[in-house]
C-alpha positions in Angstrom: 92.7 81.6 110.2 89.2 82.9 110.4 86.4 82.2 107.9 86.9 85.7 106.4 90.4 85.0 105.2 93.8 86.2 106.2 94.4 89.9 107.1 96.4 90.1 103.9 93.5 88.8 101.9 91.1 91.2 103.6 93.4 94.2 102.9 93.9 93.2 99.3 90.2 92.8 98.7 89.4 96.1 100.4 91.9 97.8 98.2 90.4 96.2 95.1 86.9 97.2 96.1 88.0 100.8 96.8 89.6 101.0 93.4 86.5 99.7 91.7 84.4 102.3 93.4 86.9 105.0 92.7 86.8 104.2 89.0 83.0 104.3 89.0 83.1 107.7 90.8 85.0 109.0 87.8 81.7 108.9 85.8 80.3 111.7 87.9 83.3 113.4 89.6 85.6 114.9 87.1 87.2 118.0 88.6 90.6 119.2 89.9 89.6 118.0 93.4 89.3 114.4 92.2 92.7 114.6 90.5 94.3 116.0 93.6 92.6 113.4 95.9 93.9 110.7 93.6 97.4 112.0 93.6 97.5 113.0 97.3 95.7 110.0 98.9 95.1 107.1 96.6 98.5 107.0 94.9 100.0 107.1 98.4 97.7 104.5 99.7 98.3 101.9 97.0 102.0 101.1 97.9 101.2 101.4 101.6 98.5 98.8 101.5 100.6 96.5 99.4 103.5 96.8 101.9 101.1 96.2 104.8 99.6 93.2 103.0 103.0 91.7 102.5 104.0 92.3 106.1 100.7 90.6 107.2 101.6 87.6 105.1 105.0 87.3 106.6 103.5 87.6 110.1 100.9 84.9 109.3 103.7 82.6 108.1 105.7 83.2 111.3 102.7 82.7 113.5 101.8 79.4 111.7 105.4 78.2 112.2 105.2 79.1 115.9 101.9 77.3 116.3 103.3 74.2 114.7 106.4 74.2 116.8 104.6 74.6 120.1 102.0 71.9 119.3 
């Protein structure tokens, strides 16, 4: 793995960072467009990123197993 962490870790951190910034944006952006953006994009994004993160973890486990078997 790289110094930056696994792909799963990177996706999880990016999602957490996005949600922190999203919450902060609520201090100045409080209209119907924000509510719709949250519903149409962020609420769709959350489970997609979690699913992708889990898939990345599974791929990383498989790759590690392959590496150990061919060494």
